[in-house]
Each structure stands twice: as structure tokens, then as C-alpha cells.
C-alpha positions as CSV (number, residue, x, y, z in Angstrom):
1,M,36.6,59.4,12.8
2,V,36.7,55.9,10.9
3,T,37.7,53.1,12.5
4,M,39.9,50.1,10.0
5,P,41.7,47.4,11.1
6,G,45.2,46.7,11.0
7,P,47.6,46.9,9.2
8,V,46.6,50.3,7.8
9,Y,48.7,52.0,5.0
10,I,49.0,55.7,4.9
11,G,50.3,57.3,1.6
12,L,50.6,60.5,0.2
13,A,50.5,60.5,-3.8
14,L,52.1,62.9,-7.0
15,T,51.4,62.7,-10.9
16,S,52.2,65.2,-13.4
17,H,48.9,64.0,-15.2
18,S,51.2,63.9,-18.6
19,S,53.2,61.1,-20.6
20,G,56.3,60.9,-19.9
21,V,56.7,64.2,-17.9
22,T,57.8,64.1,-14.5
23,S,56.6,65.6,-11.4
24,E,58.5,66.3,-8.2
25,A,57.2,67.4,-5.3
26,V,58.8,67.9,-1.3
27,F,56.3,67.0,1.6
28,S,57.0,68.3,5.0
29,E,55.8,68.6,8.4
30,V,54.0,65.4,7.7
31,T,52.8,63.7,11.2
32,I,50.9,60.9,12.3
33,T,49.3,60.5,15.5
34,G,49.1,57.3,17.4
35,A,51.1,53.5,17.7
36,A,52.4,53.8,13.8
37,T,55.6,52.3,12.9
38,G,57.5,51.5,9.6
39,Q,59.4,54.0,7.8
40,F,58.0,56.2,4.8
41,A,59.0,54.1,1.6
42,E,59.1,55.5,-2.3
43,Q,56.9,53.4,-5.2
44,V,57.0,54.8,-8.1
45,V,54.2,53.5,-10.8
46,G,54.7,54.6,-14.7
47,D,57.2,55.0,-17.2
48,E,59.9,55.3,-14.3
49,A,58.8,51.8,-12.8
50,M,58.4,49.8,-16.2
51,S,61.9,50.8,-17.2
52,S,63.4,49.3,-14.1
53,N,62.0,45.9,-15.0
54,D,64.1,42.6,-16.4
55,P,63.5,42.4,-19.9
56,V,61.5,39.6,-20.9
57,A,58.8,39.1,-23.7
58,L,55.0,39.0,-23.9
59,Y,52.9,36.6,-25.0
60,V,48.8,35.7,-25.0
61,G,47.5,32.2,-25.5
62,T,44.3,30.6,-25.9
63,A,43.3,26.7,-25.7
64,N,40.0,25.1,-26.0
65,A,39.3,22.2,-23.5
66,G,41.9,19.8,-23.0
67,G,43.7,20.6,-26.7
68,S,47.2,22.6,-27.1
69,P,47.6,25.9,-26.6
70,A,47.8,28.5,-29.2
71,I,50.7,31.5,-28.3
72,V,51.1,34.7,-29.8
73,P,53.9,36.9,-29.0
74,Y,53.9,40.4,-28.3
75,G,56.8,41.9,-31.1
76,D,59.1,43.6,-28.8
77,P,61.4,41.1,-27.0
78,A,61.4,43.5,-23.7
79,A,58.1,44.5,-23.6
80,S,58.2,44.1,-19.9
81,Q,60.0,47.4,-20.2
82,I,57.3,49.5,-22.3
83,G,56.5,52.3,-19.9
84,A,53.6,53.8,-21.4
85,W,50.1,52.2,-22.5
86,T,49.8,51.0,-25.4
87,Q,47.3,49.0,-27.4
88,W,47.9,45.6,-28.8
89,R,45.8,44.2,-31.4
90,I,45.9,40.4,-32.4
91,D,43.8,39.0,-35.3
92,L,41.9,35.7,-33.9
93,Q,43.3,33.8,-37.0
94,E,46.7,34.1,-35.0
95,F,45.0,31.3,-32.6
96,A,43.0,29.7,-35.5
97,A,45.8,28.8,-37.4
98,Q,47.6,27.1,-34.7
99,G,44.7,24.9,-33.7
100,V,42.4,26.5,-31.7
101,N,38.9,26.8,-32.3
102,L,37.5,29.8,-32.0
103,T,34.1,28.9,-31.4
104,D,35.1,27.2,-28.2
105,V,37.7,28.7,-26.5
106,D,38.0,26.8,-22.8
107,K,40.8,29.4,-21.3
108,I,42.9,33.0,-22.4
109,F,45.8,33.6,-20.7
110,I,48.7,36.1,-20.4
111,G,52.2,35.6,-19.3
112,L,55.9,36.9,-19.2
113,G,59.0,34.7,-20.9
114,D,59.0,32.0,-22.9
115,K,56.3,29.5,-22.7
116,A,58.3,27.2,-24.4
117,N,61.3,27.3,-22.0
118,P,60.5,29.0,-19.0
119,Q,63.2,30.2,-16.9
120,P,63.4,30.9,-13.2
121,G,64.2,34.7,-12.0
122,G,63.3,37.7,-13.3
123,S,61.7,40.5,-11.2
124,G,59.4,44.0,-11.8
125,T,55.7,45.5,-12.2
126,M,53.5,45.5,-15.1
127,Y,49.7,46.5,-15.5
128,I,47.1,44.8,-17.8
129,D,44.3,47.1,-18.4
130,D,41.5,46.3,-20.9
131,I,40.9,43.0,-22.2
132,G,38.2,43.5,-25.1
133,L,36.9,41.3,-27.9
134,Y,36.1,43.2,-31.1
135,P,34.0,42.4,-34.2
136,Q,36.0,42.1,-37.3
137,S,36.1,46.1,-39.6
138,A,33.9,46.3,-42.6
139,P,35.4,47.4,-45.8
140,L,36.4,50.5,-45.3
141,A,34.1,52.8,-44.1
142,E,34.9,56.7,-43.4
143,V,31.8,59.0,-42.4
144,W,32.9,62.9,-42.9
145,L,31.2,65.9,-41.4
146,E,31.5,69.6,-41.0
147,A,31.3,70.8,-37.5
148,E,28.7,73.5,-38.4
149,A,26.5,71.2,-39.6
150,A,25.4,69.9,-36.0
151,G,21.9,68.4,-36.2
152,T,21.8,69.8,-33.1
153,L,24.1,72.5,-32.1
154,G,24.6,74.1,-28.3
155,A,22.8,78.2,-28.1
156,S,26.6,79.1,-26.6
157,W,28.6,77.6,-29.8
158,R,30.0,80.8,-31.7
159,S,30.4,80.2,-35.1
160,Y,33.4,81.9,-37.6
161,D,33.5,82.6,-41.1
162,D,37.3,81.1,-42.2
163,P,38.5,80.8,-45.8
164,N,40.7,78.0,-45.0
165,A,38.3,76.0,-43.2
166,S,36.2,73.2,-44.7
167,G,33.3,74.4,-45.9
168,G,34.5,78.6,-45.1
169,K,32.9,78.1,-41.4
170,A,33.8,76.4,-38.4
171,I,32.6,76.2,-34.8
172,G,34.1,77.3,-31.2
173,S,34.3,79.5,-28.4
174,E,36.2,82.1,-27.2
175,T,38.6,83.3,-24.1
176,G,35.7,84.1,-21.5
177,D,33.6,82.0,-22.5
178,G,34.3,79.8,-19.1
179,H,36.1,76.6,-18.7
180,D,34.7,72.9,-18.2
181,Y,37.6,70.8,-16.6
182,D,36.2,68.2,-14.8
183,Y,32.7,67.3,-16.1
184,A,31.3,67.6,-19.7
185,P,29.1,71.0,-20.0
186,G,24.9,70.9,-20.6
187,A,22.9,71.0,-23.9
188,E,24.2,74.9,-24.5
189,W,28.0,73.5,-25.2
190,T,27.0,69.9,-27.2
191,A,27.2,69.4,-30.8
192,T,25.4,66.9,-31.9
193,Y,25.8,64.8,-35.1
194,S,23.5,61.9,-36.6
195,F,25.6,59.3,-38.7
196,T,25.3,55.4,-40.2
197,A,28.0,53.3,-40.2
198,P,28.7,49.5,-40.4
199,A,29.2,47.6,-37.8
200,G,33.6,47.7,-36.4
201,E,36.2,49.5,-34.4
202,Y,36.2,53.1,-35.2
203,K,38.5,56.1,-34.0
204,I,37.7,59.5,-34.7
205,L,40.0,62.2,-35.9
206,L,38.9,65.6,-35.6
207,R,40.1,69.0,-37.3
208,G,40.7,72.4,-35.2
209,Q,42.6,75.0,-34.0
210,E,43.9,76.5,-30.9
211,T,43.3,80.3,-30.1
212,G,44.5,79.7,-26.4
213,N,43.3,76.3,-25.2
214,D,43.0,72.6,-26.5
215,S,40.5,70.4,-25.5
216,F,37.0,69.0,-26.1
217,W,34.6,66.1,-24.5
218,V,33.5,63.6,-27.6
219,R,31.7,61.0,-27.0
220,I,29.8,58.3,-29.1
221,P,26.6,57.1,-26.6
222,S,25.4,53.9,-28.5
223,A,29.0,52.3,-28.9
224,T,29.0,48.5,-27.0
225,L,32.7,49.0,-26.0
226,Q,35.5,51.7,-26.0
227,T,39.1,51.6,-24.4
228,H,39.4,54.5,-22.4
229,E,36.8,56.8,-21.1
230,D,37.1,59.9,-18.1
231,P,37.5,58.1,-15.0
232,D,35.9,60.9,-12.9
233,Q,32.4,60.4,-15.6
234,P,32.2,56.2,-15.5
235,G,29.8,54.5,-17.2
236,T,28.6,58.4,-19.2
237,G,31.0,57.1,-22.2
238,W,32.9,61.3,-22.4
239,V,36.5,61.0,-23.4
240,R,38.9,64.0,-22.0
241,F,40.6,65.0,-25.3
242,N,43.2,67.0,-24.2
243,G,46.5,68.1,-25.8
244,F,44.9,69.1,-28.8
245,D,47.9,69.3,-31.0
246,A,47.0,72.2,-33.6
247,P,48.9,75.4,-32.1
248,S,50.0,77.1,-35.1
249,G,47.2,76.6,-37.6
250,W,44.4,74.3,-38.5
251,A,45.5,70.7,-38.3
252,W,44.0,67.6,-37.8
253,D,44.2,65.3,-34.5
254,E,43.0,61.9,-33.0
255,V,40.8,61.6,-30.4
256,H,43.3,60.7,-27.3
257,S,42.8,60.1,-23.8
258,D,44.1,62.3,-21.2
259,D,43.6,60.0,-18.2
260,H,45.0,57.4,-20.0
261,S,48.6,58.5,-21.1
262,Q,47.0,60.0,-24.7
263,A,46.4,56.7,-25.9
264,V,44.0,57.2,-29.1
265,V,40.8,56.3,-28.5
266,T,38.4,53.8,-30.1
267,W,35.0,52.4,-30.3
268,V,33.2,49.1,-31.3
269,L,29.8,50.0,-33.1
270,L,26.6,47.8,-34.5
271,A,25.5,48.4,-37.6
272,G,23.3,51.3,-37.8
273,E,22.6,54.8,-36.6
274,H,24.6,56.4,-34.1
275,T,24.9,59.7,-32.8
276,L,28.6,61.5,-32.3
277,E,28.6,64.1,-29.4
278,I,31.2,66.9,-29.3
279,A,31.3,69.2,-26.2
280,K,33.3,72.3,-25.5
281,R,36.2,71.5,-22.7
282,E,38.5,74.4,-22.6
283,E,37.2,78.2,-24.0
284,G,39.5,79.2,-27.0
285,V,39.3,76.0,-29.3
286,L,37.7,76.2,-32.6
287,L,36.1,73.1,-34.4
288,D,36.3,72.5,-38.1
289,A,35.5,68.8,-39.6
290,V,35.1,65.5,-37.7
291,L,36.1,62.1,-39.6
292,I,35.0,58.7,-38.0
293,T,37.2,55.6,-39.5
294,N,37.6,52.0,-39.4
295,N,40.9,52.6,-41.0
296,L,42.9,52.3,-37.3
297,D,46.3,53.1,-39.2
298,Q,44.7,56.2,-40.6
299,D,48.0,58.9,-40.9
300,Q,46.0,62.3,-39.8
301,G,49.3,64.0,-41.6
302,A,47.6,62.5,-44.5
303,L,44.1,64.0,-44.3
304,P,43.0,67.1,-46.8
305,D,42.4,70.3,-45.4
306,A,38.8,70.4,-46.8
307,I,35.6,67.7,-47.0
308,A,34.9,67.3,-50.3
309,Q,31.8,68.8,-51.1
310,P,29.0,66.9,-52.9
């Protein structure tokens, strides 16, 4: 028995675990014993909840002590109705151009509406997740890796010869090799790659193929910051890369987070040597090649089928 001071709220939660997919269920025969009052109420969060917000603009401001603030608006005047997690990257020079000394920022604030002409009214709910400061990216940096060329390749990975794979080879697993849905597996199913990169913010793209399922675990343990990680393994850096989009043959796909509405994940790296780890999550997925790049606008559809060989 757990004794809790009032008021105590009792709830039942439901999610489809997929952005843009509505889930519905019926709960029956729910009873409460004790002096409980009030009626059950429904609260929707996520896409549907955002769409019911009043449409207003979003802005971020910074200021020095005693100075006038600099305001940068989000491009969508109805930003309050965006229903999916969306990363907003702001060049700090947009604040500097308005007179803010970036070496002595006193405050940062987020607001809705028009800062210069505030109006009464408006209602709704918004969620703000992470606020981070990223170093300016160095000139274009790309690290290309063949999947089979891992510095350490776990003993359980299978190797495949395929003329359509980059370098003619790939690694992966088959139906019957087992699933690792909730936590990253051990060393036997982890491929480790060493690489060197200049300081900056990076994303990862994998070239793979679905042969039954569609997910991996991915992490860079040496990253100083990353936008998302698996909530069941906090502090480990593992990303649950589910929904790898290659059902009809080899294809590139950006590493995105299944736990954050399929948002593309980025990592902030210091200049120097780093380690990339890729582990099996579901059986029946093949891995061919890897691209680590600070070109966050890189179009996965424009990438080549094979890595250029030296």
C-alpha cells in the first residue's frame, strides 16, 4: 500500500508509439475504491492537441543585462499548431545583428504571439523539449564507412556477398536470430567503427535493406550532446532507430528516433577521434554502408549506391 497526500489523480494512458497515427482503445469495468470524487476526463496530447491551439507565432529572444532584447521569429505564423516534434536551429548571428553581445548573454526567453505588440486572449498547450548551444560547423566533413569494415564486429553478425551492395558485401541478421526490442544487446551484436572528424554537429545515414524487420540501435558514446536518446536507457546514448525505410532493396535513411516522433538525431562532436556503435535491434535487417556528415541538409535520396573505393 502506498499512502499519498491529496489530491491524487488516477489515469489511464494510451499511445500508438508512431507520429501521426491515432490509437483508440476502450477501457471497461474500471473501479475505484475509497473516497474518490470527480468524473473521468479526457486529455489529448500530441498532434491532435496542438491542432486545437489558437494559431499564433513563436519567437526566441536573448538580451544582455540592461540591454534591449533581440527577437528571432519562427517562420510559421501558426507555429502553435505544429503537431510533431520539430527542431529549430537558429544562427546566433541573428541575435548579434540586433546588437546582442554573444559573449555576455544575460537571459534567453521563448514567447508566443507578437513581442512588440502583445494581445490578450489565446489558449492551448505547447511542449518545449531541449534547448542547446551548438558550435559552428567546420567546412563540409564526411566520413564514409563500409559496414563490413568495422574495427570490432560482434561474433553474431552474419556476412553476405551481394553485387548490389557497396563493396559487394554487407552484414546483418536473419529471422530466427532473435529480437532486442527494449535494450541494446551485448558485444556479440555490436559493430564498432573508429573515425576522426572536426568539431561540429553531425547526423548519420545508413544504407541498408529490410528482409523482415526494420530497426537498429545507434550511438556515438563520445558525443558531447545529442538531440535524442532511448528513454529506457538514459545516459547510454543509444538511439532506437526504428522504421528504417528500405522495404524494396538497398536504400539510404537518416538515423531518426522512434521515441521522438521519428525526429532526425544529431550529435555534437569535438575535434578528434570518435567511435560509432551500431547494434542489432530486430532480426532480418541488413547493413551495407554508413555516412557521418555535418551537412545536416544532406538529401538521403541523392547519395550514391556505393562508396568510392581508394
